[in-house]
CHARMM-style PDB file with segment names, atoms N, HN, CA, C and O in Angstrom:
ATOM      1  N   LEU     1      -7.643  11.470 -17.293  1.00  0.00      PROA
ATOM      2  CA  LEU     1      -7.228  11.277 -17.150  1.00  0.00      PROA
ATOM      3  C   LEU     1      -5.307  10.557 -17.897  1.00  0.00      PROA
ATOM      4  O   LEU     1      -6.098   9.647 -18.147  1.00  0.00      PROA
ATOM      5  N   VAL     2      -4.296  10.270 -18.247  1.00  0.00      PROA
ATOM      6  HN  VAL     2      -3.653  11.009 -18.044  1.00  0.00      PROA
ATOM      7  CA  VAL     2      -3.707   9.359 -19.090  1.00  0.00      PROA
ATOM      8  C   VAL     2      -2.806   7.743 -18.577  1.00  0.00      PROA
ATOM      9  O   VAL     2      -2.118   7.482 -17.589  1.00  0.00      PROA
ATOM     10  N   GLN     3      -3.179   7.011 -19.646  1.00  0.00      PROA
ATOM     11  HN  GLN     3      -3.737   7.222 -20.448  1.00  0.00      PROA
ATOM     12  CA  GLN     3      -2.297   5.845 -18.849  1.00  0.00      PROA
ATOM     13  C   GLN     3      -1.086   5.849 -17.547  1.00  0.00      PROA
ATOM     14  O   GLN     3      -1.290   4.925 -16.759  1.00  0.00      PROA
ATOM     15  N   PRO     4       0.047   6.665 -17.215  1.00  0.00      PROA
ATOM     16  CA  PRO     4       0.877   7.008 -17.131  1.00  0.00      PROA
ATOM     17  C   PRO     4       0.437   7.234 -15.390  1.00  0.00      PROA
ATOM     18  O   PRO     4       1.207   7.090 -14.440  1.00  0.00      PROA
ATOM     19  N   VAL     5      -0.871   7.585 -15.337  1.00  0.00      PROA
ATOM     20  HN  VAL     5      -1.496   7.702 -16.108  1.00  0.00      PROA
ATOM     21  CA  VAL     5      -1.676   8.435 -14.264  1.00  0.00      PROA
ATOM     22  C   VAL     5      -2.132   7.301 -13.304  1.00  0.00      PROA
ATOM     23  O   VAL     5      -2.031   6.990 -12.117  1.00  0.00      PROA
ATOM     24  N   TYR     6      -2.806   6.759 -14.697  1.00  0.00      PROA
ATOM     25  HN  TYR     6      -2.888   7.011 -15.661  1.00  0.00      PROA
ATOM     26  CA  TYR     6      -3.206   5.448 -13.452  1.00  0.00      PROA
ATOM     27  C   TYR     6      -1.962   4.463 -12.680  1.00  0.00      PROA
ATOM     28  O   TYR     6      -1.856   3.864 -11.610  1.00  0.00      PROA
ATOM     29  N   ASP     7      -1.180   4.669 -13.802  1.00  0.00      PROA
ATOM     30  HN  ASP     7      -1.266   5.155 -14.672  1.00  0.00      PROA
ATOM     31  CA  ASP     7      -0.024   3.136 -13.365  1.00  0.00      PROA
ATOM     32  C   ASP     7       0.121   3.586 -11.359  1.00  0.00      PROA
ATOM     33  O   ASP     7       0.033   2.985 -10.288  1.00  0.00      PROA
ATOM     34  N   LEU     8       0.490   5.564 -12.055  1.00  0.00      PROA
ATOM     35  HN  LEU     8       0.561   6.052 -12.925  1.00  0.00      PROA
ATOM     36  CA  LEU     8       1.253   6.087 -10.847  1.00  0.00      PROA
ATOM     37  C   LEU     8       0.340   5.794  -9.374  1.00  0.00      PROA
ATOM     38  O   LEU     8       0.862   5.492  -8.302  1.00  0.00      PROA
ATOM     39  N   ILE     9      -1.669   6.023  -9.696  1.00  0.00      PROA
ATOM     40  HN  ILE     9      -2.094   6.269 -10.567  1.00  0.00      PROA
ATOM     41  CA  ILE     9      -1.844   5.574  -9.138  1.00  0.00      PROA
ATOM     42  C   ILE     9      -2.533   4.187  -8.542  1.00  0.00      PROA
ATOM     43  O   ILE     9      -3.671   4.229  -8.077  1.00  0.00      PROA
ATOM     44  N   GLY    10      -1.932   3.221  -8.577  1.00  0.00      PROA
ATOM     45  HN  GLY    10      -1.007   3.187  -8.955  1.00  0.00      PROA
ATOM     46  CA  GLY    10      -1.910   2.559  -8.334  1.00  0.00      PROA
ATOM     47  C   GLY    10      -1.176   1.421  -7.737  1.00  0.00      PROA
ATOM     48  O   GLY    10      -1.470   0.361  -7.183  1.00  0.00      PROA
ATOM     49  N   SER    11       0.321   2.319  -8.205  1.00  0.00      PROA
ATOM     50  HN  SER    11       0.559   3.179  -8.655  1.00  0.00      PROA
ATOM     51  CA  SER    11       1.464   1.980  -7.752  1.00  0.00      PROA
ATOM     52  C   SER    11       1.825   2.421  -6.087  1.00  0.00      PROA
ATOM     53  O   SER    11       2.578   1.877  -5.280  1.00  0.00      PROA
ATOM     54  N   VAL    12       0.923   3.677  -5.957  1.00  0.00      PROA
ATOM     55  HN  VAL    12       0.312   4.120  -6.613  1.00  0.00      PROA
ATOM     56  CA  VAL    12       0.932   4.589  -4.325  1.00  0.00      PROA
ATOM     57  C   VAL    12       0.320   3.458  -4.603  1.00  0.00      PROA
ATOM     58  O   VAL    12       1.096   2.641  -5.100  1.00  0.00      PROA
ATOM     59  N   ASP    13      -1.200   2.930  -4.432  1.00  0.00      PROA
ATOM     60  HN  ASP    13      -1.830   3.593  -4.029  1.00  0.00      PROA
ATOM     61  CA  ASP    13      -2.297   2.288  -3.301  1.00  0.00      PROA
ATOM     62  C   ASP    13      -1.498   1.155  -3.430  1.00  0.00      PROA
ATOM     63  O   ASP    13      -1.225   0.785  -2.288  1.00  0.00      PROA
ATOM     64  N   GLN    14      -0.948   0.363  -4.325  1.00  0.00      PROA
ATOM     65  HN  GLN    14      -1.170   0.664  -5.252  1.00  0.00      PROA
ATOM     66  CA  GLN    14      -0.488  -1.181  -3.929  1.00  0.00      PROA
ATOM     67  C   GLN    14       0.856  -0.398  -2.758  1.00  0.00      PROA
ATOM     68  O   GLN    14       1.737  -0.907  -2.065  1.00  0.00      PROA
ATOM     69  N   ILE    15       0.621   0.385  -2.896  1.00  0.00      PROA
ATOM     70  HN  ILE    15      -0.095   0.798  -3.459  1.00  0.00      PROA
ATOM     71  CA  ILE    15       2.463   0.343  -2.157  1.00  0.00      PROA
ATOM     72  C   ILE    15       1.693   0.965  -0.218  1.00  0.00      PROA
ATOM     73  O   ILE    15       2.126   0.446   0.811  1.00  0.00      PROA
ATOM     74  N   LYS    16       0.295   2.374  -0.189  1.00  0.00      PROA
ATOM     75  HN  LYS    16      -0.057   2.795  -1.025  1.00  0.00      PROA
ATOM     76  CA  LYS    16       0.058   1.997   1.112  1.00  0.00      PROA
ATOM     77  C   LYS    16      -0.441   0.882   2.005  1.00  0.00      PROA
ATOM     78  O   LYS    16      -0.334   0.602   3.199  1.00  0.00      PROA
ATOM     79  N   SER    17      -0.985   0.401   1.025  1.00  0.00      PROA
ATOM     80  HN  SER    17      -1.072   0.628   0.055  1.00  0.00      PROA
ATOM     81  CA  SER    17      -1.650  -1.605   0.690  1.00  0.00      PROA
ATOM     82  C   SER    17      -1.081  -1.697   1.670  1.00  0.00      PROA
ATOM     83  O   SER    17      -1.301  -1.220   2.783  1.00  0.00      PROA
ATOM     84  N   GLU    18       0.326  -2.845   0.982  1.00  0.00      PROA
ATOM     85  HN  GLU    18       0.505  -3.232   0.077  1.00  0.00      PROA
ATOM     86  CA  GLU    18       1.355  -2.984   1.492  1.00  0.00      PROA
ATOM     87  C   GLU    18       2.106  -2.314   3.542  1.00  0.00      PROA
ATOM     88  O   GLU    18       2.353  -2.914   4.588  1.00  0.00      PROA
ATOM     89  N   ALA    19       2.172  -0.928   3.118  1.00  0.00      PROA
ATOM     90  HN  ALA    19       1.972  -0.441   2.269  1.00  0.00      PROA
ATOM     91  CA  ALA    19       2.848  -0.398   4.476  1.00  0.00      PROA
ATOM     92  C   ALA    19       1.661  -1.047   5.176  1.00  0.00      PROA
ATOM     93  O   ALA    19       1.875  -2.101   5.775  1.00  0.00      PROA
ATOM     94  N   TRP    20      -0.032  -0.341   5.165  1.00  0.00      PROA
ATOM     95  HN  TRP    20      -0.207   0.515   4.679  1.00  0.00      PROA
ATOM     96  CA  TRP    20      -0.713  -1.018   6.455  1.00  0.00      PROA
ATOM     97  C   TRP    20      -1.130  -2.898   7.042  1.00  0.00      PROA
ATOM     98  O   TRP    20      -1.722  -3.443   7.973  1.00  0.00      PROA
ATOM     99  N   TYR    21      -0.308  -3.325   5.697  1.00  0.00      PROA
ATOM    100  HN  TYR    21       0.173  -2.882   4.941  1.00  0.00      PROA
ATOM    101  CA  TYR    21      -0.451  -4.556   6.002  1.00  0.00      PROA
ATOM    102  C   TYR    21       0.137  -5.206   7.326  1.00  0.00      PROA
ATOM    103  O   TYR    21      -0.024  -5.868   8.352  1.00  0.00      PROA
ATOM    104  N   ASN    22       1.211  -4.243   6.188  1.00  0.00      PROA
ATOM    105  HN  ASN    22       1.341  -3.705   5.355  1.00  0.00      PROA
ATOM    106  CA  ASN    22       2.582  -4.167   7.398  1.00  0.00      PROA
ATOM    107  C   ASN    22       2.500  -3.887   8.725  1.00  0.00      PROA
ATOM    108  O   ASN    22       2.891  -4.717   9.546  1.00  0.00      PROA
ATOM    109  N   VAL    23       1.795  -2.252   9.242  1.00  0.00      PROA
ATOM    110  HN  VAL    23       1.477  -1.578   8.575  1.00  0.00      PROA
ATOM    111  CA  VAL    23       1.484  -2.347  10.442  1.00  0.00      PROA
ATOM    112  C   VAL    23       0.181  -3.095  11.203  1.00  0.00      PROA
ATOM    113  O   VAL    23      -0.111  -3.058  12.399  1.00  0.00      PROA
ATOM    114  N   VAL    24      -0.289  -3.572  10.440  1.00  0.00      PROA
ATOM    115  HN  VAL    24      -0.052  -3.602   9.469  1.00  0.00      PROA
ATOM    116  CA  VAL    24      -1.540  -4.011  11.295  1.00  0.00      PROA
ATOM    117  C   VAL    24      -0.969  -5.750  12.086  1.00  0.00      PROA
ATOM    118  O   VAL    24      -1.339  -6.140  13.194  1.00  0.00      PROA
ATOM    119  N   HSD    25       0.327  -6.803  10.789  1.00  0.00      PROA
ATOM    120  HN  HSD    25       0.628  -6.486   9.890  1.00  0.00      PROA
ATOM    121  CA  HSD    25       0.698  -7.098  11.466  1.00  0.00      PROA
ATOM    122  C   HSD    25       1.769  -6.798  12.396  1.00  0.00      PROA
ATOM    123  O   HSD    25       1.961  -7.892  12.927  1.00  0.00      PROA
ATOM    124  N   GLU    26       2.293  -6.266  12.731  1.00  0.00      PROA
ATOM    125  HN  GLU    26       2.137  -5.377  12.300  1.00  0.00      PROA
ATOM    126  CA  GLU    26       3.468  -5.937  13.519  1.00  0.00      PROA
ATOM    127  C   GLU    26       3.071  -5.378  14.603  1.00  0.00      PROA
ATOM    128  O   GLU    26       3.771  -5.382  15.616  1.00  0.00      PROA
ATOM    129  N   THR    27       1.503  -4.636  14.526  1.00  0.00      PROA
ATOM    130  HN  THR    27       0.935  -4.634  13.704  1.00  0.00      PROA
ATOM    131  CA  THR    27       0.486  -4.758  15.878  1.00  0.00      PROA
ATOM    132  C   THR    27      -0.309  -5.381  16.463  1.00  0.00      PROA
ATOM    133  O   THR    27      -0.844  -4.718  17.353  1.00  0.00      PROA
ATOM    134  N   PHE    28      -0.789  -6.784  16.345  1.00  0.00      PROA
ATOM    135  HN  PHE    28      -0.354  -7.322  15.623  1.00  0.00      PROA
ATOM    136  CA  PHE    28      -1.066  -7.708  16.458  1.00  0.00      PROA
ATOM    137  C   PHE    28       0.169  -9.598  16.820  1.00  0.00      PROA
ATOM    138  O   PHE    28       0.360 -10.719  17.293  1.00  0.00      PROA
ATOM    139  N   HSD    29       0.388  -8.887  16.356  1.00  0.00      PROA
ATOM    140  HN  HSD    29       0.233  -7.977  15.971  1.00  0.00      PROA
ATOM    141  CA  HSD    29       1.574 -10.267  16.175  1.00  0.00      PROA
ATOM    142  C   HSD    29       3.568 -10.064  17.084  1.00  0.00      PROA
ATOM    143  O   HSD    29       4.492 -10.877  17.117  1.00  0.00      PROA
ATOM    144  N   SER    30       3.448  -8.410  17.741  1.00  0.00      PROA
ATOM    145  HN  SER    30       2.697  -7.750  17.714  1.00  0.00      PROA
ATOM    146  CA  SER    30       4.160  -8.368  18.352  1.00  0.00      PROA
ATOM    147  C   SER    30       4.091  -8.798  19.242  1.00  0.00      PROA
ATOM    148  O   SER    30       2.943  -8.910  19.674  1.00  0.00      PROA
ATOM    149  N   PRO    31       5.179  -9.300  20.071  1.00  0.00      PROA
ATOM    150  CA  PRO    31       4.390  -9.521  21.875  1.00  0.00      PROA
ATOM    151  C   PRO    31       4.023  -8.598  22.290  1.00  0.00      PROA
ATOM    152  OT1 PRO    31       3.506  -8.586  23.407  1.00  0.00      PROA
TER     153      PRO     31
END
């Protein structure tokens, strides 16, 4: 693969990680 593809995959993976963190945070910290 070419570098821009790796960058894109990395960005998507980071977004997924942040989204998952937000879901978990909201799930376990909501009243």
